[in-house]
C-alpha positions in Angstrom: 229.1 -89.8 70.9 229.9 -92.6 73.3 233.1 -94.5 72.7 232.6 -98.2 72.1 235.4 -100.7 72.9 234.9 -103.0 70.0 236.5 -106.1 71.4 238.0 -106.7 74.9 240.7 -109.4 75.0 241.8 -111.3 78.0 244.5 -108.7 78.8 242.1 -105.8 78.5 243.6 -104.8 75.2 240.9 -103.4 72.9 240.0 -101.4 69.8 239.4 -97.7 69.9 235.9 -96.8 69.0 234.9 -95.3 65.7 232.6 -92.4 66.1 229.7 -92.1 63.7 227.9 -88.9 64.2 225.6 -86.6 62.3 223.4 -83.7 62.9 222.0 -80.5 61.6 223.5 -77.0 61.4 226.5 -75.6 59.8 226.9 -74.0 56.5 229.3 -73.9 53.6 229.5 -75.1 50.0 231.2 -78.4 50.5 229.0 -81.4 49.6 226.7 -79.1 47.6 225.0 -77.6 50.7 224.2 -80.9 52.4 223.6 -80.7 56.1 226.1 -82.1 58.6 223.5 -84.9 59.3 223.4 -86.0 55.7 227.2 -85.8 55.2 227.8 -87.9 58.3 225.3 -90.5 57.3 226.8 -90.7 53.8 230.3 -91.0 55.3 229.4 -93.8 57.7 227.7 -95.7 54.8 230.7 -95.2 52.4 233.1 -96.3 55.1 231.1 -99.5 56.0 230.8 -100.3 52.3 234.5 -100.2 51.6 236.0 -103.6 50.7 238.9 -103.1 53.1 240.2 -100.4 55.5 243.1 -99.8 57.8 242.2 -98.6 61.2 244.8 -97.1 63.5 244.4 -95.2 66.7 244.5 -95.1 70.5 242.2 -94.4 73.4 243.0 -93.5 77.0 241.0 -95.4 79.5 240.0 -94.2 83.0 243.0 -94.6 85.1 245.4 -93.5 82.4 246.1 -96.7 80.6 246.4 -96.1 76.8 245.3 -98.8 74.3 246.5 -98.6 70.7 245.8 -100.6 67.6 246.7 -100.8 64.0 244.6 -103.2 61.9 244.1 -103.7 58.1 241.0 -105.7 57.5 238.7 -106.7 54.6 235.4 -108.4 54.0 237.0 -111.6 52.9 238.2 -112.8 56.3 241.7 -111.4 55.9 243.3 -109.3 58.6 246.6 -108.2 60.0 247.0 -106.1 63.1 248.8 -105.1 66.3 247.5 -104.1 69.7 249.3 -102.6 72.6 248.2 -101.8 76.1 249.0 -102.3 79.8 252.6 -102.9 78.8 251.7 -105.7 76.5 251.8 -106.2 72.8 250.1 -108.8 70.5 250.0 -109.3 66.8 246.8 -110.7 65.3 246.4 -112.5 61.9 243.4 -114.0 60.3 243.3 -116.0 57.1 239.9 -117.6 56.3 238.6 -119.3 59.4 241.9 -119.5 61.2 243.0 -116.8 63.7 246.5 -116.5 65.0 247.8 -114.5 67.9 251.5 -113.8 68.7 251.9 -112.0 72.0 254.9 -110.9 74.0 255.7 -112.2 77.4 253.6 -109.6 79.2 250.6 -110.4 77.0 250.6 -114.1 77.8 251.3 -113.5 81.5 248.3 -111.0 81.6 246.2 -113.6 79.7 247.0 -116.5 82.1 246.7 -114.3 85.2 249.2 -116.2 87.3 247.7 -119.6 86.8 249.9 -122.6 87.8 252.4 -123.4 85.0 252.3 -119.9 83.5 256.0 -119.7 83.1 256.2 -123.0 81.3 253.3 -122.0 79.0 254.9 -118.6 78.2 258.2 -120.4 77.2 256.3 -122.6 74.7 254.4 -119.7 73.0 257.1 -117.0 73.1 257.7 -115.8 69.6 255.1 -118.2 68.2 251.7 -117.8 66.6 249.0 -119.5 68.6 246.3 -120.8 66.3 242.6 -121.1 67.0 239.4 -121.6 65.0 237.3 -118.5 64.4 234.9 -118.0 67.3 237.2 -119.7 69.8 240.0 -117.2 70.3 238.2 -114.2 71.7 240.2 -112.2 69.1 238.3 -112.8 65.9 236.1 -109.8 66.4 239.1 -107.7 65.9 239.3 -109.0 62.4 235.6 -108.6 61.5 235.3 -105.5 59.4 231.6 -105.1 60.0 232.0 -105.5 63.7 234.7 -102.9 63.7 232.6 -100.4 61.7 229.2 -101.2 63.1 229.9 -99.0 66.1 230.1 -96.0 63.9 226.3 -96.0 63.6 225.2 -97.9 66.7 223.0 -95.2 68.2 221.4 -92.9 65.7 219.9 -90.7 68.5 223.5 -89.5 69.1 223.8 -88.3 65.5 222.3 -84.9 66.2 223.8 -81.5 66.8 227.0 -81.8 64.7 228.1 -78.6 62.9 230.3 -78.1 59.9 233.7 -76.7 60.5 236.6 -75.7 58.2 238.1 -77.8 55.5 241.6 -79.3 56.2 243.7 -82.3 55.2 244.2 -85.7 56.7 247.4 -87.3 55.5 247.2 -85.2 52.4 243.5 -85.8 51.7 241.1 -82.9 51.7 238.5 -83.2 54.4 235.6 -81.4 55.9 235.5 -81.1 59.7 232.3 -82.0 61.6 232.3 -81.3 65.3 230.1 -81.4 68.3 230.5 -80.4 72.0 228.7 -82.5 74.5 227.1 -81.2 77.7 229.8 -82.9 79.8 232.5 -81.0 78.1 233.5 -83.7 75.7 234.3 -82.6 72.1 233.9 -84.9 69.1 235.4 -84.2 65.7 234.9 -86.1 62.5 237.0 -85.6 59.3 235.1 -86.6 56.1 236.8 -86.9 52.7 235.7 -84.2 50.3 237.1 -85.9 47.2 236.1 -89.3 45.9 234.0 -91.4 48.3 233.0 -89.5 51.4 235.0 -91.8 53.7 235.5 -91.1 57.4 239.2 -90.3 57.5 239.6 -89.5 61.2 237.7 -89.2 64.4 239.0 -87.4 67.6 237.4 -87.4 71.0 238.7 -84.8 73.5 237.8 -84.7 77.1 235.3 -87.2 78.7 236.4 -90.5 80.2 238.0 -92.0 77.2 239.7 -89.5 74.9 241.3 -90.9 71.8 241.9 -90.7 68.0 241.3 -93.1 65.1 242.6 -92.7 61.6 241.1 -94.7 58.7 243.0 -95.2 55.4 243.9 -97.7 52.7 240.3 -98.1 51.6 239.9 -100.9 49.1 243.6 -101.9 49.3 244.6 -105.6 49.4 245.2 -107.0 52.8 248.4 -109.0 52.8 247.5 -111.8 55.2 249.1 -115.2 54.7 249.2 -118.2 57.0 252.5 -118.3 59.0 255.0 -121.1 58.4 254.0 -124.4 60.2 257.2 -124.2 62.4 256.1 -120.8 63.7 252.6 -122.0 64.8 251.6 -123.6 68.1 248.5 -125.7 68.6 247.0 -124.6 71.9 245.8 -128.2 72.5 249.4 -129.3 72.6 250.6 -126.7 75.1 251.5 -128.3 78.5 251.7 -126.5 81.8 
């Protein structure tokens, strides 16, 4: 399964892909004898239908840079999250149509890419939330649950050849392992909950050009996203260089 970087921000931070895979083969009694293909399809659907989900993981890009994220998002335009990569860190917050970004010095310097007045701008935004309307920040896709999860089932032709593995646990939750080895040596493993809704609990990609791991949790839990205090917010239109 190809990895899909969900959103690329101006500093090349991003979200690790979720791997949605299926296939035939395998055996076992879990899921009442359903094939790996059916189990994976059910897992992808259940995960996409969840009212909210926490997505945490990392992916290593060609060249060795590791990008990590931890986002809690719902289908009511609420989101809290953190991204790190290339020595930079940024917090992202969405409440309704407003998106806020609070980055460290490296984040903003990477974003501004050495433009004149960069140092002055960084001083004005350091430790502050920079507000923008949804669709203008370049970050809002990070807080769109369906955008996050759509990559799980982006190419159904890749959902073939998975096999059932053993049962295990992911953070204390029983899970069935589905796995697949690609011709290029890449190995993909999906962990599907065997109790309650068949959520995707974890995906792991080993080998290939972008190995990584994503853990999904907190399905249906409330996302605690509240607008920051006015004194902690900067209007980008009022930033001077």
